[in-house]
N, CA, C and O atoms as CSV, one atom per row, in Angstrom:
chain,resi,resn,atom,element,x,y,z
A,1,UNK,N,N,23.709,-29.610,46.825
A,1,UNK,CA,C,23.275,-30.909,46.359
A,1,UNK,C,C,22.923,-30.816,44.875
A,1,UNK,O,O,22.142,-29.955,44.471
A,2,UNK,N,N,23.494,-31.697,44.074
A,2,UNK,CA,C,23.214,-31.703,42.642
A,2,UNK,C,C,21.853,-32.331,42.372
A,2,UNK,O,O,21.477,-33.322,42.999
A,3,UNK,N,N,21.117,-31.739,41.428
A,3,UNK,CA,C,19.850,-32.349,41.043
A,3,UNK,C,C,20.142,-33.457,40.033
A,3,UNK,O,O,20.976,-33.301,39.142
A,4,UNK,N,N,19.455,-34.548,40.189
A,4,UNK,CA,C,19.666,-35.703,39.322
A,4,UNK,C,C,18.823,-35.548,38.055
A,4,UNK,O,O,17.637,-35.223,38.123
A,5,UNK,N,N,19.442,-35.781,36.916
A,5,UNK,CA,C,18.739,-35.711,35.641
A,5,UNK,C,C,17.822,-36.938,35.523
A,5,UNK,O,O,18.230,-38.047,35.868
A,6,UNK,N,N,16.605,-36.750,35.046
A,6,UNK,CA,C,15.705,-37.904,34.923
A,6,UNK,C,C,16.255,-38.926,33.934
A,6,UNK,O,O,16.920,-38.576,32.959
A,7,UNK,N,N,15.963,-40.198,34.206
A,7,UNK,CA,C,16.421,-41.264,33.313
A,7,UNK,C,C,15.715,-41.204,31.970
A,7,UNK,O,O,16.326,-41.456,30.931
A,8,UNK,N,N,14.436,-40.874,31.987
A,8,UNK,CA,C,13.685,-40.706,30.742
A,8,UNK,C,C,12.765,-39.498,30.864
A,8,UNK,O,O,12.435,-39.040,31.957
A,9,UNK,N,N,12.373,-39.011,29.716
A,9,UNK,CA,C,11.431,-37.898,29.659
A,9,UNK,C,C,10.310,-38.293,28.711
A,9,UNK,O,O,10.557,-38.888,27.662
A,10,UNK,N,N,9.103,-37.969,29.071
A,10,UNK,CA,C,7.953,-38.279,28.220
A,10,UNK,C,C,7.746,-37.156,27.220
A,10,UNK,O,O,7.651,-35.985,27.588
A,11,UNK,N,N,7.677,-37.535,25.938
A,11,UNK,CA,C,7.413,-36.565,24.880
A,11,UNK,C,C,6.288,-37.070,23.998
A,11,UNK,O,O,6.137,-38.266,23.751
A,12,UNK,N,N,5.515,-36.120,23.541
A,12,UNK,CA,C,4.442,-36.415,22.590
A,12,UNK,C,C,4.872,-35.823,21.249
A,12,UNK,O,O,5.156,-34.630,21.148
A,13,UNK,N,N,4.915,-36.668,20.226
A,13,UNK,CA,C,5.306,-36.239,18.886
A,13,UNK,C,C,4.228,-36.636,17.891
A,13,UNK,O,O,3.525,-37.628,18.081
A,14,UNK,N,N,4.110,-35.868,16.852
A,14,UNK,CA,C,3.252,-36.225,15.728
A,14,UNK,C,C,4.199,-36.386,14.535
A,14,UNK,O,O,4.749,-35.407,14.031
A,15,UNK,N,N,4.381,-37.635,14.094
A,15,UNK,CA,C,5.308,-37.932,13.001
A,15,UNK,C,C,4.497,-38.397,11.804
A,15,UNK,O,O,3.788,-39.401,11.870
A,16,UNK,N,N,4.609,-37.657,10.712
A,16,UNK,CA,C,3.878,-37.990,9.478
A,16,UNK,C,C,2.388,-38.188,9.745
A,16,UNK,O,O,1.746,-39.051,9.147
A,17,UNK,N,N,1.852,-37.376,10.654
A,17,UNK,CA,C,0.428,-37.412,10.952
A,17,UNK,C,C,0.010,-38.409,12.012
A,17,UNK,O,O,-1.165,-38.461,12.375
A,18,UNK,N,N,0.947,-39.206,12.520
A,18,UNK,CA,C,0.637,-40.221,13.533
A,18,UNK,C,C,1.174,-39.777,14.893
A,18,UNK,O,O,2.316,-39.333,15.013
A,19,UNK,N,N,0.324,-39.908,15.917
A,19,UNK,CA,C,0.684,-39.488,17.281
A,19,UNK,C,C,1.494,-40.576,17.990
A,19,UNK,O,O,1.184,-41.764,17.900
A,20,UNK,N,N,2.541,-40.139,18.698
A,20,UNK,CA,C,3.353,-41.034,19.519
A,20,UNK,C,C,3.574,-40.389,20.876
A,20,UNK,O,O,3.777,-39.179,20.969
A,21,UNK,N,N,3.534,-41.192,21.922
A,21,UNK,CA,C,3.942,-40.766,23.253
A,21,UNK,C,C,5.074,-41.697,23.646
A,21,UNK,O,O,4.895,-42.913,23.728
A,22,UNK,N,N,6.255,-41.109,23.890
A,22,UNK,CA,C,7.458,-41.896,24.118
A,22,UNK,C,C,8.157,-41.460,25.390
A,22,UNK,O,O,8.121,-40.288,25.764
A,23,UNK,N,N,8.792,-42.412,26.048
A,23,UNK,CA,C,9.686,-42.118,27.154
A,23,UNK,C,C,11.095,-42.280,26.612
A,23,UNK,O,O,11.518,-43.388,26.280
A,24,UNK,N,N,11.825,-41.166,26.521
A,24,UNK,CA,C,13.158,-41.180,25.916
A,24,UNK,C,C,14.199,-40.666,26.900
A,24,UNK,O,O,13.897,-39.819,27.742
A,25,UNK,N,N,15.424,-41.176,26.797
A,25,UNK,CA,C,16.507,-40.593,27.601
A,25,UNK,C,C,16.716,-39.140,27.191
A,25,UNK,O,O,16.522,-38.807,26.022
A,26,UNK,N,N,17.105,-38.268,28.113
A,26,UNK,CA,C,17.276,-36.850,27.791
A,26,UNK,C,C,18.296,-36.580,26.687
A,26,UNK,O,O,18.237,-35.542,26.029
A,27,UNK,N,N,19.232,-37.508,26.480
A,27,UNK,CA,C,20.283,-37.298,25.483
A,27,UNK,C,C,20.042,-38.060,24.174
A,27,UNK,O,O,20.941,-38.141,23.337
A,28,UNK,N,N,18.846,-38.615,23.987
A,28,UNK,CA,C,18.567,-39.348,22.748
A,28,UNK,C,C,18.318,-38.374,21.598
A,28,UNK,O,O,17.518,-37.444,21.712
A,29,UNK,N,N,19.018,-38.609,20.493
A,29,UNK,CA,C,18.878,-37.752,19.318
A,29,UNK,C,C,17.633,-38.142,18.517
A,29,UNK,O,O,17.202,-39.295,18.528
A,30,UNK,N,N,17.078,-37.165,17.833
A,30,UNK,CA,C,15.886,-37.402,17.027
A,30,UNK,C,C,16.145,-38.430,15.936
A,30,UNK,O,O,15.268,-39.248,15.658
A,31,UNK,N,N,17.318,-38.419,15.307
A,31,UNK,CA,C,17.629,-39.403,14.267
A,31,UNK,C,C,17.484,-40.821,14.814
A,31,UNK,O,O,16.969,-41.698,14.121
A,32,UNK,N,N,17.926,-41.053,16.033
A,32,UNK,CA,C,17.833,-42.382,16.635
A,32,UNK,C,C,16.394,-42.740,16.996
A,32,UNK,O,O,15.964,-43.879,16.810
A,33,UNK,N,N,15.658,-41.768,17.509
A,33,UNK,CA,C,14.250,-42.005,17.834
A,33,UNK,C,C,13.472,-42.395,16.576
A,33,UNK,O,O,12.727,-43.375,16.572
A,34,UNK,N,N,13.655,-41.617,15.515
A,34,UNK,CA,C,12.902,-41.866,14.285
A,34,UNK,C,C,13.279,-43.200,13.644
A,34,UNK,O,O,12.397,-43.965,13.254
A,35,UNK,N,N,14.566,-43.487,13.530
A,35,UNK,CA,C,15.016,-44.716,12.858
A,35,UNK,C,C,14.773,-45.963,13.699
A,35,UNK,O,O,14.163,-46.923,13.229
A,36,UNK,N,N,15.249,-45.949,14.945
A,36,UNK,CA,C,15.319,-47.187,15.720
A,36,UNK,C,C,14.124,-47.420,16.637
A,36,UNK,O,O,13.800,-48.571,16.930
A,37,UNK,N,N,13.473,-46.382,17.089
A,37,UNK,CA,C,12.258,-46.574,17.891
A,37,UNK,C,C,11.017,-46.675,17.002
A,37,UNK,O,O,10.146,-47.518,17.215
A,38,UNK,N,N,10.959,-45.788,15.994
A,38,UNK,CA,C,9.729,-45.671,15.219
A,38,UNK,C,C,9.820,-46.279,13.815
A,38,UNK,O,O,8.789,-46.438,13.162
A,39,UNK,N,N,10.996,-46.615,13.340
A,39,UNK,CA,C,11.140,-47.308,12.060
A,39,UNK,C,C,11.102,-46.446,10.814
A,39,UNK,O,O,10.861,-46.959,9.721
A,40,UNK,N,N,11.335,-45.151,10.949
A,40,UNK,CA,C,11.365,-44.267,9.778
A,40,UNK,C,C,12.786,-44.268,9.197
A,40,UNK,O,O,13.617,-43.432,9.552
A,41,UNK,N,N,13.041,-45.215,8.308
A,41,UNK,CA,C,14.403,-45.439,7.826
A,41,UNK,C,C,14.851,-44.465,6.739
A,41,UNK,O,O,16.004,-44.519,6.310
A,42,UNK,N,N,13.977,-43.585,6.290
A,42,UNK,CA,C,14.428,-42.558,5.344
A,42,UNK,C,C,15.356,-41.565,6.034
A,42,UNK,O,O,16.145,-40.887,5.375
A,43,UNK,N,N,15.263,-41.479,7.341
A,43,UNK,CA,C,16.114,-40.575,8.111
A,43,UNK,C,C,17.441,-41.289,8.338
A,43,UNK,O,O,17.502,-42.299,9.039
A,44,UNK,N,N,18.488,-40.762,7.747
A,44,UNK,CA,C,19.791,-41.422,7.797
A,44,UNK,C,C,20.797,-40.532,8.518
A,44,UNK,O,O,20.689,-39.306,8.508
A,45,UNK,N,N,21.774,-41.179,9.141
A,45,UNK,CA,C,22.873,-40.423,9.726
A,45,UNK,C,C,24.074,-40.590,8.816
A,45,UNK,O,O,24.600,-41.691,8.650
A,46,UNK,N,N,24.496,-39.490,8.233
A,46,UNK,CA,C,25.669,-39.515,7.375
A,46,UNK,C,C,26.899,-39.111,8.150
A,46,UNK,O,O,27.762,-39.943,8.432
A,47,UNK,N,N,26.988,-37.835,8.499
A,47,UNK,CA,C,28.195,-37.315,9.143
A,47,UNK,C,C,28.061,-37.222,10.661
A,47,UNK,O,O,29.068,-37.273,11.368
A,48,UNK,N,N,26.838,-37.088,11.176
A,48,UNK,CA,C,26.637,-36.928,12.613
A,48,UNK,C,C,27.041,-35.557,13.134
A,48,UNK,O,O,27.105,-35.353,14.346
A,49,UNK,N,N,27.314,-34.618,12.239
A,49,UNK,CA,C,27.754,-33.277,12.626
A,49,UNK,C,C,26.889,-32.169,12.034
A,49,UNK,O,O,27.191,-30.991,12.225
A,50,UNK,N,N,25.825,-32.520,11.324
A,50,UNK,CA,C,24.967,-31.505,10.733
A,50,UNK,C,C,25.506,-30.891,9.466
A,50,UNK,O,O,25.098,-29.793,9.089
A,51,UNK,N,N,26.422,-31.580,8.796
A,51,UNK,CA,C,27.019,-31.033,7.582
A,51,UNK,C,C,26.444,-31.622,6.298
A,51,UNK,O,O,26.311,-30.903,5.307
A,52,UNK,N,N,26.100,-32.914,6.287
A,52,UNK,CA,C,25.742,-33.566,5.015
A,52,UNK,C,C,24.267,-33.445,4.655
A,52,UNK,O,O,23.932,-33.452,3.471
A,53,UNK,N,N,23.387,-33.335,5.625
A,53,UNK,CA,C,21.965,-33.191,5.337
A,53,UNK,C,C,21.188,-34.486,5.231
A,53,UNK,O,O,19.983,-34.447,4.987
A,54,UNK,N,N,21.828,-35.635,5.405
A,54,UNK,CA,C,21.123,-36.919,5.301
A,54,UNK,C,C,20.024,-37.083,6.336
A,54,UNK,O,O,19.064,-37.822,6.118
A,55,UNK,N,N,20.160,-36.405,7.446
A,55,UNK,CA,C,19.237,-36.598,8.558
A,55,UNK,C,C,18.147,-35.536,8.636
A,55,UNK,O,O,17.353,-35.542,9.577
A,56,UNK,N,N,18.095,-34.637,7.681
A,56,UNK,CA,C,17.148,-33.520,7.781
A,56,UNK,C,C,15.696,-33.990,7.705
A,56,UNK,O,O,15.318,-34.785,6.845
A,57,UNK,N,N,14.907,-33.474,8.625
A,57,UNK,CA,C,13.460,-33.666,8.644
A,57,UNK,C,C,12.835,-32.293,8.847
A,57,UNK,O,O,13.528,-31.337,9.197
A,58,UNK,N,N,11.545,-32.193,8.630
A,58,UNK,CA,C,10.848,-30.948,8.941
A,58,UNK,C,C,10.277,-31.050,10.349
A,58,UNK,O,O,9.557,-31.996,10.671
A,59,UNK,N,N,10.600,-30.080,11.172
A,59,UNK,CA,C,10.058,-29.999,12.531
A,59,UNK,C,C,9.240,-28.717,12.590
A,59,UNK,O,O,9.772,-27.613,12.468
A,60,UNK,N,N,7.940,-28.888,12.779
A,60,UNK,CA,C,7.018,-27.750,12.772
A,60,UNK,C,C,7.191,-26.915,11.504
A,60,UNK,O,O,7.120,-25.686,11.533
A,61,UNK,N,N,7.418,-27.614,10.394
A,61,UNK,CA,C,7.499,-26.964,9.093
A,61,UNK,C,C,8.860,-26.424,8.700
A,61,UNK,O,O,9.017,-25.901,7.597
A,62,UNK,N,N,9.849,-26.538,9.577
A,62,UNK,CA,C,11.183,-26.005,9.282
A,62,UNK,C,C,12.206,-27.137,9.231
A,62,UNK,O,O,12.120,-28.078,10.021
A,63,UNK,N,N,13.177,-27.062,8.311
A,63,UNK,CA,C,14.192,-28.115,8.224
A,63,UNK,C,C,15.081,-28.131,9.467
A,63,UNK,O,O,15.471,-27.088,9.992
A,64,UNK,N,N,15.389,-29.347,9.919
A,64,UNK,CA,C,16.182,-29.506,11.140
A,64,UNK,C,C,17.082,-30.726,10.995
A,64,UNK,O,O,16.632,-31.761,10.504
A,65,UNK,N,N,18.325,-30.629,11.406
A,65,UNK,CA,C,19.237,-31.775,11.429
A,65,UNK,C,C,18.844,-32.650,12.613
A,65,UNK,O,O,19.012,-32.252,13.766
A,66,UNK,N,N,18.324,-33.836,12.330
A,66,UNK,CA,C,17.882,-34.705,13.422
A,66,UNK,C,C,19.050,-35.302,14.197
A,66,UNK,O,O,18.860,-35.781,15.315
A,67,UNK,N,N,20.257,-35.283,13.627
A,67,UNK,CA,C,21.425,-35.784,14.353
A,67,UNK,C,C,21.886,-34.799,15.420
A,67,UNK,O,O,22.640,-35.170,16.319
A,68,UNK,N,N,21.444,-33.555,15.331
A,68,UNK,CA,C,21.838,-32.520,16.292
A,68,UNK,C,C,20.695,-32.098,17.211
A,68,UNK,O,O,20.851,-31.188,18.026
A,69,UNK,N,N,19.551,-32.758,17.080
A,69,UNK,CA,C,18.362,-32.372,17.833
A,69,UNK,C,C,18.017,-33.442,18.859
A,69,UNK,O,O,17.903,-34.620,18.519
A,70,UNK,N,N,17.850,-33.037,20.109
A,70,UNK,CA,C,17.453,-33.978,21.151
A,70,UNK,C,C,15.941,-34.150,21.130
A,70,UNK,O,O,15.192,-33.173,21.136
A,71,UNK,N,N,15.507,-35.393,21.106
A,71,UNK,CA,C,14.078,-35.699,21.054
A,71,UNK,C,C,13.343,-35.074,22.235
A,71,UNK,O,O,12.219,-34.596,22.082
A,72,UNK,N,N,13.962,-35.076,23.399
A,72,UNK,CA,C,13.315,-34.567,24.609
A,72,UNK,C,C,12.951,-33.088,24.510
A,72,UNK,O,O,12.117,-32.613,25.280
A,73,UNK,N,N,13.557,-32.353,23.581
A,73,UNK,CA,C,13.261,-30.921,23.430
A,73,UNK,C,C,12.083,-30.671,22.502
A,73,UNK,O,O,11.721,-29.519,22.264
A,74,UNK,N,N,11.478,-31.732,21.972
A,74,UNK,CA,C,10.460,-31.578,20.936
A,74,UNK,C,C,9.047,-31.941,21.373
A,74,UNK,O,O,8.206,-32.246,20.528
A,75,UNK,N,N,8.772,-31.916,22.655
A,75,UNK,CA,C,7.435,-32.271,23.124
A,75,UNK,C,C,6.382,-31.418,22.412
A,75,UNK,O,O,6.443,-30.189,22.439
A,76,UNK,N,N,5.429,-32.079,21.782
A,76,UNK,CA,C,4.354,-31.402,21.071
A,76,UNK,C,C,4.677,-31.057,19.626
A,76,UNK,O,O,3.853,-30.446,18.945
A,77,UNK,N,N,5.845,-31.429,19.147
A,77,UNK,CA,C,6.274,-31.062,17.795
A,77,UNK,C,C,5.622,-31.931,16.723
A,77,UNK,O,O,5.233,-33.074,16.964
A,78,UNK,N,N,5.520,-31.356,15.554
A,78,UNK,CA,C,5.063,-32.066,14.353
A,78,UNK,C,C,6.282,-32.301,13.473
A,78,UNK,O,O,7.004,-31.363,13.133
A,79,UNK,N,N,6.506,-33.563,13.104
A,79,UNK,CA,C,7.693,-33.940,12.343
A,79,UNK,C,C,7.259,-34.600,11.042
A,79,UNK,O,O,6.344,-35.422,11.018
A,80,UNK,N,N,7.928,-34.226,9.972
A,80,UNK,CA,C,7.657,-34.813,8.663
A,80,UNK,C,C,8.944,-35.410,8.114
A,80,UNK,O,O,9.963,-34.729,8.008
A,81,UNK,N,N,8.882,-36.704,7.763
A,81,UNK,CA,C,10.013,-37.399,7.145
A,81,UNK,C,C,9.658,-37.669,5.691
A,81,UNK,O,O,8.549,-37.362,5.253
A,82,UNK,N,N,10.590,-38.237,4.943
A,82,UNK,CA,C,10.322,-38.584,3.543
A,82,UNK,C,C,9.119,-39.517,3.438
A,82,UNK,O,O,8.318,-39.399,2.510
A,83,UNK,N,N,8.990,-40.447,4.391
A,83,UNK,CA,C,7.842,-41.361,4.354
A,83,UNK,C,C,6.516,-40.621,4.399
A,83,UNK,O,O,5.513,-41.121,3.889
A,84,UNK,N,N,6.496,-39.447,4.995
A,84,UNK,CA,C,5.271,-38.676,5.116
A,84,UNK,C,C,4.978,-37.763,3.936
A,84,UNK,O,O,3.931,-37.116,3.903
A,85,UNK,N,N,5.884,-37.700,2.970
A,85,UNK,CA,C,5.669,-36.819,1.818
A,85,UNK,C,C,4.554,-37.307,0.911
A,85,UNK,O,O,3.861,-36.496,0.297
A,86,UNK,N,N,4.372,-38.602,0.815
A,86,UNK,CA,C,3.398,-39.163,-0.123
A,86,UNK,C,C,2.474,-40.151,0.586
A,86,UNK,O,O,2.523,-41.349,0.307
A,87,UNK,N,N,1.637,-39.665,1.492
A,87,UNK,CA,C,0.807,-40.582,2.273
A,87,UNK,C,C,-0.235,-41.352,1.460
A,87,UNK,O,O,-0.667,-42.421,1.890
A,88,UNK,N,N,-0.643,-40.849,0.321
A,88,UNK,CA,C,-1.649,-41.547,-0.482
A,88,UNK,C,C,-1.015,-42.475,-1.507
A,88,UNK,O,O,-1.708,-42.970,-2.396
A,89,UNK,N,N,0.281,-42.721,-1.404
A,89,UNK,CA,C,0.937,-43.617,-2.336
A,89,UNK,C,C,1.392,-42.959,-3.627
A,89,UNK,O,O,1.944,-43.629,-4.500
A,90,UNK,N,N,1.170,-41.656,-3.762
A,90,UNK,CA,C,1.641,-40.922,-4.930
A,90,UNK,C,C,2.934,-40.217,-4.561
A,90,UNK,O,O,3.103,-39.766,-3.428
A,91,UNK,N,N,3.840,-40.122,-5.515
A,91,UNK,CA,C,5.099,-39.451,-5.236
A,91,UNK,C,C,4.901,-37.951,-5.097
A,91,UNK,O,O,4.125,-37.341,-5.833
A,92,UNK,N,N,5.606,-37.375,-4.155
A,92,UNK,CA,C,5.638,-35.940,-3.944
A,92,UNK,C,C,6.513,-35.332,-5.043
A,92,UNK,O,O,7.354,-36.029,-5.612
A,93,UNK,N,N,6.332,-34.069,-5.341
A,93,UNK,CA,C,7.111,-33.393,-6.384
A,93,UNK,C,C,8.612,-33.481,-6.124
A,93,UNK,O,O,9.396,-33.594,-7.066
A,94,UNK,N,N,9.013,-33.432,-4.878
A,94,UNK,CA,C,10.437,-33.552,-4.543
A,94,UNK,C,C,10.951,-34.940,-4.916
A,94,UNK,O,O,12.049,-35.075,-5.455
A,95,UNK,N,N,10.154,-35.971,-4.629
A,95,UNK,CA,C,10.563,-37.329,-4.966
A,95,UNK,C,C,10.643,-37.513,-6.479
A,95,UNK,O,O,11.565,-38.160,-6.975
A,96,UNK,N,N,9.711,-36.966,-7.197
A,96,UNK,CA,C,9.711,-37.042,-8.662
A,96,UNK,C,C,10.968,-36.373,-9.214
A,96,UNK,O,O,11.608,-36.901,-10.123
A,97,UNK,N,N,11.317,-35.217,-8.666
A,97,UNK,CA,C,12.506,-34.504,-9.125
A,97,UNK,C,C,13.772,-35.332,-8.895
A,97,UNK,O,O,14.654,-35.360,-9.753
A,98,UNK,N,N,13.869,-36.001,-7.756
A,98,UNK,CA,C,15.024,-36.866,-7.499
A,98,UNK,C,C,15.086,-37.992,-8.531
A,98,UNK,O,O,16.159,-38.301,-9.049
A,99,UNK,N,N,13.953,-38.597,-8.825
A,99,UNK,CA,C,13.923,-39.682,-9.807
A,99,UNK,C,C,14.291,-39.196,-11.202
A,99,UNK,O,O,15.081,-39.830,-11.901
A,100,UNK,N,N,13.714,-38.071,-11.600
A,100,UNK,CA,C,13.948,-37.551,-12.947
A,100,UNK,C,C,15.397,-37.125,-13.165
A,100,UNK,O,O,15.920,-37.252,-14.272
A,101,UNK,N,N,16.036,-36.627,-12.134
A,101,UNK,CA,C,17.414,-36.141,-12.283
A,101,UNK,C,C,18.447,-37.149,-11.798
A,101,UNK,O,O,19.648,-36.878,-11.777
A,102,UNK,N,N,17.947,-38.315,-11.408
A,102,UNK,CA,C,18.811,-39.365,-10.850
A,102,UNK,C,C,19.620,-38.846,-9.663
A,102,UNK,O,O,20.792,-39.177,-9.486
A,103,UNK,N,N,18.954,-38.026,-8.865
A,103,UNK,CA,C,19.603,-37.405,-7.714
A,103,UNK,C,C,19.749,-38.374,-6.559
A,103,UNK,O,O,18.953,-39.298,-6.398
A,104,UNK,N,N,20.768,-38.151,-5.764
A,104,UNK,CA,C,20.943,-38.892,-4.515
A,104,UNK,C,C,20.904,-37.870,-3.390
A,104,UNK,O,O,21.084,-36.672,-3.609
A,105,UNK,N,N,20.670,-38.359,-2.202
A,105,UNK,CA,C,20.507,-37.419,-1.105
A,105,UNK,C,C,21.805,-36.672,-0.829
A,105,UNK,O,O,21.840,-35.448,-0.955
A,106,UNK,N,N,22.857,-37.360,-0.461
A,106,UNK,CA,C,24.131,-36.668,-0.232
A,106,UNK,C,C,25.291,-37.403,-0.877
A,106,UNK,O,O,26.385,-36.850,-0.990
A,107,UNK,N,N,25.070,-38.637,-1.301
A,107,UNK,CA,C,26.115,-39.412,-1.917
A,107,UNK,C,C,26.924,-40.227,-0.938
A,107,UNK,O,O,27.694,-41.089,-1.363
A,108,UNK,N,N,26.785,-39.992,0.369
A,108,UNK,CA,C,27.552,-40.720,1.366
A,108,UNK,C,C,27.350,-42.225,1.231
A,108,UNK,O,O,28.314,-42.990,1.219
A,109,UNK,N,N,26.089,-42.643,1.128
A,109,UNK,CA,C,25.826,-44.087,1.089
A,109,UNK,C,C,26.260,-44.720,-0.238
A,109,UNK,O,O,26.562,-45.912,-0.278
A,110,UNK,N,N,26.293,-43.954,-1.301
A,110,UNK,CA,C,26.725,-44.543,-2.570
A,110,UNK,C,C,28.238,-44.689,-2.614
A,110,UNK,O,O,28.754,-45.509,-3.374
A,111,UNK,N,N,28.950,-43.918,-1.825
A,111,UNK,CA,C,30.414,-44.030,-1.770
A,111,UNK,C,C,30.868,-45.068,-0.749
A,111,UNK,O,O,31.920,-45.685,-0.916
A,112,UNK,N,N,30.083,-45.263,0.304
A,112,UNK,CA,C,30.541,-46.096,1.416
A,112,UNK,C,C,29.772,-47.401,1.586
A,112,UNK,O,O,30.145,-48.222,2.425
A,113,UNK,N,N,28.727,-47.611,0.826
A,113,UNK,CA,C,27.930,-48.850,0.885
A,113,UNK,C,C,27.524,-49.248,2.298
A,113,UNK,O,O,27.538,-50.429,2.644
A,114,UNK,N,N,27.168,-48.274,3.100
A,114,UNK,CA,C,26.831,-48.583,4.483
A,114,UNK,C,C,25.341,-48.464,4.770
A,114,UNK,O,O,24.863,-49.003,5.768
A,115,UNK,N,N,24.619,-47.788,3.936
A,115,UNK,CA,C,23.240,-47.429,4.307
A,115,UNK,C,C,22.270,-48.336,3.635
A,115,UNK,O,O,21.061,-48.194,3.821
C-alpha cells in the first residue's frame, strides 16, 4: 500500500526577523512562498534553474537558490531577503554598492521587461 503524501505541511519560518507559520504544499518552492504568500518581491525568478542568481536569499546565513528549495524542507529556518537588509530604513553596504556602480542583479529583467 502506497503512503499518501500530505496535501500541506506546516512550517515555521523567520523571514527578515518576522515569524510565520504556514501550511504549504510539499512541492511549493521558496521563491513562490516568499513572493506570492508573503509579499517579498525582491525575490525574483529569472531562470528557474539556479543559474542566474535572481532568487538567491540567505537561509540560516548561507546563500540559497529559492527557486530550487522546497519551503517544506525549511521548518525552523531563518531567511533574509533584500527587504531585510536595511530594516531601519538605511541602505545596507551591498545596496549602496549596487547604486554607486549602477549594478543590476542579473540583467534578465532589463533585457526582457518582465519583472
